Rosetta silent file (secondary structure, phi, psi, omega in degrees, C-alpha in Angstrom):
SEQUENCE: QVQLVETGGGLVQAGGSLRLSCVASGRTSATNAMAWFRQAPGKEREFVAGTSKSGGTTLYANSVSGRFTISRDNAKNTVYLQMDSLKPEDTAVYYCAADDLRVVPTRRRDGYYYWGQGTQVTVSS
SCORE:     score description
SCORE:     0.000 S_00000001
   1 L     0.000  153.438  178.908   18.753   -7.517    0.218 S_00000001
   2 E  -127.318  134.293  175.466   21.833   -8.305    2.269 S_00000001
   3 E  -111.304  137.452  179.992   23.434   -6.070    4.856 S_00000001
   4 E  -120.533  130.831  179.167   27.102   -6.483    5.779 S_00000001
   5 E  -127.714  120.817  179.262   28.635   -5.086    8.972 S_00000001
   6 E   -95.539  143.795  172.824   32.379   -5.206    9.619 S_00000001
   7 E  -141.721  167.566  174.267   33.967   -5.091   13.055 S_00000001
   8 L   106.489   -5.251  178.192   37.388   -5.703   14.545 S_00000001
   9 L   -70.296  171.394  179.598   39.410   -2.845   13.177 S_00000001
  10 E   163.791 -167.066 -179.541   41.722   -0.766   15.312 S_00000001
  11 E  -104.513  131.565 -179.769   45.256    0.422   15.964 S_00000001
  12 E  -144.314  151.806  178.445   48.042   -2.132   16.184 S_00000001
  13 E   -79.320  154.320  175.296   51.829   -2.058   16.100 S_00000001
  14 L   -54.848  136.356 -176.485   53.753   -3.466   13.194 S_00000001
  15 L    93.711  -12.522 -178.585   54.163   -7.215   13.582 S_00000001
  16 L   -83.643 -173.674 -176.534   50.916   -7.518   15.470 S_00000001
  17 L  -131.672  153.770  171.513   47.634   -9.224   14.613 S_00000001
  18 E  -144.993  152.462  172.888   43.968   -8.334   14.183 S_00000001
  19 E  -122.599  118.489  176.660   40.889  -10.336   13.269 S_00000001
  20 E   -92.272  145.553  175.617   38.156   -8.676   11.281 S_00000001
  21 E  -125.623  148.294  177.674   34.613  -10.025   11.219 S_00000001
  22 E  -134.981  114.301 -179.990   31.816   -9.393    8.752 S_00000001
  23 E  -100.307  129.654  177.377   28.274  -10.380    9.707 S_00000001
  24 E  -100.158  139.972  175.712   25.663  -10.722    6.998 S_00000001
  25 E  -136.554  167.907 -176.903   21.973  -10.149    7.691 S_00000001
  26 E    93.959 -132.336 -179.170   18.840  -10.039    5.615 S_00000001
  27 L   -83.620   68.933 -172.010   18.663  -12.482    2.726 S_00000001
  28 H   -67.381  -19.523  176.098   21.748  -14.322    3.873 S_00000001
  29 H   -65.010  -14.835 -179.641   20.939  -17.300    1.696 S_00000001
  30 H   -85.219   -9.327 -178.893   21.987  -15.025   -1.137 S_00000001
  31 L   -81.529  116.079 -178.528   25.576  -14.675    0.052 S_00000001
  32 L  -108.785  -98.281  174.663   27.700  -16.886   -2.108 S_00000001
  33 L   -71.518  142.286  176.834   31.270  -15.751   -2.721 S_00000001
  34 E  -132.500  156.183 -174.988   32.526  -13.259   -0.136 S_00000001
  35 E  -154.952  166.424  172.710   35.635  -11.169   -0.011 S_00000001
  36 E  -118.452  135.939  172.359   37.622   -8.467    1.760 S_00000001
  37 E  -123.683  167.977  176.094   38.885   -5.346    0.023 S_00000001
  38 E  -145.177  154.045  178.773   40.812   -2.389    1.379 S_00000001
  39 E  -140.305  115.832  176.564   41.302    1.232    0.509 S_00000001
  40 L   -88.790  158.065  179.892   44.162    3.411    1.715 S_00000001
  41 L   -55.525  130.359  177.227   43.965    7.222    1.546 S_00000001
  42 L    76.330    6.878 -178.117   44.430    8.435   -1.989 S_00000001
  43 L  -122.133  163.564  178.379   44.463    4.934   -3.445 S_00000001
  44 L   -72.853  155.372  173.277   42.030    2.706   -5.309 S_00000001
  45 L   -71.247  132.624 -175.339   40.090    0.053   -3.425 S_00000001
  46 E  -126.304  151.421  178.802   41.983   -3.204   -3.825 S_00000001
  47 E   -68.919  140.876  176.705   41.248   -6.876   -3.388 S_00000001
  48 E  -114.964  -56.612 -177.772   42.652   -8.555   -0.275 S_00000001
  49 E  -159.050  153.397  179.108   41.124  -12.037    0.016 S_00000001
  50 E  -145.110  158.770 -179.636   38.055  -13.979   -1.110 S_00000001
  51 E  -145.111  148.888  172.458   36.284  -17.251   -0.387 S_00000001
  52 L   -76.290  173.015 -177.468   33.647  -19.461   -1.879 S_00000001
  53 L   -63.031  -36.180 -178.977   30.516  -20.276    0.110 S_00000001
  54 L   -81.068  -16.475 -175.535   31.934  -23.609    1.273 S_00000001
  55 L    83.587    1.058 -177.969   35.344  -22.100    2.034 S_00000001
  56 L   -75.891  -19.115  177.071   36.881  -24.682   -0.226 S_00000001
  57 L  -122.299  121.878  177.341   38.202  -22.071   -2.618 S_00000001
  58 E  -126.634  155.230 -176.722   40.171  -19.093   -1.366 S_00000001
  59 E  -140.694  139.776 -177.298   42.033  -16.357   -3.154 S_00000001
  60 E  -133.363  148.406  168.700   44.606  -13.862   -1.853 S_00000001
  61 L   -70.523  147.610 -179.608   46.355  -10.768   -3.048 S_00000001
  62 L   -58.537  -34.606 -176.070   50.086  -11.339   -3.410 S_00000001
  63 L   -67.493  -18.655 -177.389   50.765   -8.624   -0.846 S_00000001
  64 L  -118.261   -7.858 -177.977   48.963  -10.490    1.941 S_00000001
  65 L   -57.848  130.471 -179.106   49.490  -14.142    0.973 S_00000001
  66 L    90.575  -13.611  178.132   51.034  -16.040    3.849 S_00000001
  67 L  -114.665  -31.645 -178.684   50.089  -13.360    6.394 S_00000001
  68 E  -110.248  148.252  177.627   46.285  -13.100    6.111 S_00000001
  69 E  -134.269  126.054  177.095   43.729  -15.909    6.302 S_00000001
  70 E   -99.903  139.972  176.782   40.099  -15.675    5.201 S_00000001
  71 E  -149.856  167.871  178.457   37.505  -18.035    6.641 S_00000001
  72 E  -146.740  151.681  175.726   33.735  -18.198    7.101 S_00000001
  73 E  -123.878  100.114 -174.681   31.169  -19.684    9.410 S_00000001
  74 H   -67.694  -26.810  177.543   27.956  -20.040    7.439 S_00000001
  75 H   -64.778  -28.992  179.736   25.967  -21.004   10.556 S_00000001
  76 H  -102.827    2.673 -178.660   26.813  -17.543   11.922 S_00000001
  77 L    52.903   42.180 -173.172   26.584  -15.807    8.529 S_00000001
  78 E  -130.099  138.614  169.522   30.083  -14.464    9.241 S_00000001
  79 E  -117.389  142.834 -176.167   33.316  -14.169    7.290 S_00000001
  80 E  -118.202  156.070  170.649   36.621  -13.468    9.025 S_00000001
  81 E  -133.607  105.847  175.727   39.957  -12.044    8.038 S_00000001
  82 E   -86.094  121.957 -177.515   42.805  -13.042   10.351 S_00000001
  83 E  -116.684  114.630 -179.902   45.662  -10.615    9.782 S_00000001
  84 L  -115.225  162.823  178.977   49.093  -11.520   11.141 S_00000001
  85 L    49.935   47.613 -175.464   52.517   -9.903   10.767 S_00000001
  86 L   -64.709  148.188 -178.827   50.871   -6.608   10.016 S_00000001
  87 L  -122.786  156.314  177.204   52.847   -3.887    8.263 S_00000001
  88 H   -55.278  -33.411 -179.548   52.289   -0.116    8.113 S_00000001
  89 H   -71.186   -6.476  174.447   51.349   -0.518    4.453 S_00000001
  90 H   -82.050   -8.260  179.839   48.370   -2.611    5.549 S_00000001
  91 L   -60.503  124.041 -176.116   46.802    0.581    6.953 S_00000001
  92 E  -177.970  170.099  165.481   43.480    1.103    5.191 S_00000001
  93 E   -89.209  129.056 -178.132   39.718    0.910    5.560 S_00000001
  94 E  -102.386  130.556 -177.150   38.753   -2.705    5.109 S_00000001
  95 E  -117.163  139.342  172.808   35.494   -3.566    3.366 S_00000001
  96 E   -94.185  143.377 -179.166   33.515   -6.778    3.266 S_00000001
  97 E  -137.944  151.825  179.424   31.821   -7.734    0.010 S_00000001
  98 E  -147.108  157.462  177.473   29.415  -10.462   -1.071 S_00000001
  99 L  -141.908  144.433 -177.096   27.655  -11.667   -4.169 S_00000001
 100 L   -94.366  -14.532 -178.728   24.668  -13.935   -4.576 S_00000001
 101 L  -102.187  -28.699 -174.326   25.458  -15.210   -8.061 S_00000001
 102 L   -77.182  129.259 -178.757   29.214  -15.682   -7.904 S_00000001
 103 L   -90.879  -43.744  179.857   30.326  -19.128   -6.775 S_00000001
 104 L  -109.861  149.078 -177.536   34.084  -18.623   -6.672 S_00000001
 105 L   -68.557  155.954  175.817   35.784  -15.422   -5.507 S_00000001
 106 L  -132.457  156.069  176.014   37.214  -12.878   -7.911 S_00000001
 107 L   -81.538   -9.025 -174.713   39.696  -10.024   -7.463 S_00000001
 108 L   -80.556  133.874  177.399   37.411   -7.682   -9.407 S_00000001
 109 H   -63.918  -35.545 -179.361   35.428   -5.086   -7.420 S_00000001
 110 H   -75.498    2.656  175.700   32.547   -5.356   -9.864 S_00000001
 111 H   -83.725   -3.238 -176.059   32.259   -9.019   -9.034 S_00000001
 112 L  -126.829  133.746 -176.479   30.447   -8.225   -5.780 S_00000001
 113 L   -92.819  -36.905 -175.502   27.029   -6.641   -5.391 S_00000001
 114 E  -102.879  140.311 -177.741   26.824   -6.120   -1.625 S_00000001
 115 E  -137.940  145.546  172.887   29.269   -4.044    0.382 S_00000001
 116 L   -87.216 -179.339 -176.815   29.734   -3.130    4.012 S_00000001
 117 L   -87.050  -16.274  176.284   30.566    0.332    5.380 S_00000001
 118 L    99.210  155.562  176.179   34.158   -0.561    6.265 S_00000001
 119 E  -136.385  138.158 -174.747   36.333   -0.728    9.378 S_00000001
 120 E   -83.666  131.961  171.564   39.580    1.203    9.870 S_00000001
 121 E  -120.008  124.094  179.272   42.848   -0.677   10.397 S_00000001
 122 E  -123.950  125.018 -178.748   45.881    1.361   11.356 S_00000001
 123 E  -113.649  117.769  179.645   49.315   -0.225   11.724 S_00000001
 124 E   -92.537  148.960 -178.130   51.957    1.906   13.427 S_00000001
 125 L   -90.850    0.000    0.000   55.654    1.472   12.784 S_00000001
């Protein structure tokens, strides 16, 4: 089993930045592709960004491309999401996800087996 814990959420003004972290514990050798999703109130959970285990392949939602950057430090079993130029529409609970079989990231929610509990990001206008 793999446990994922997200940190780094908070309240920020529009135009500001936040960096989210997701630490994996347990059978961390099983974490292959990892990703960030988000869910705003009343909306479906949506893909934000994903990365392969090496970090050589990354994938972004069109809505965050050019503003958000996903990276990972396998020595620390941690994946990051650097969020710049934040907008009020980025307000959501952000979830970390991982899969032990998937090599490259996917935008599909069912492509990931392990999920964290989420961290709240609120962007004020």
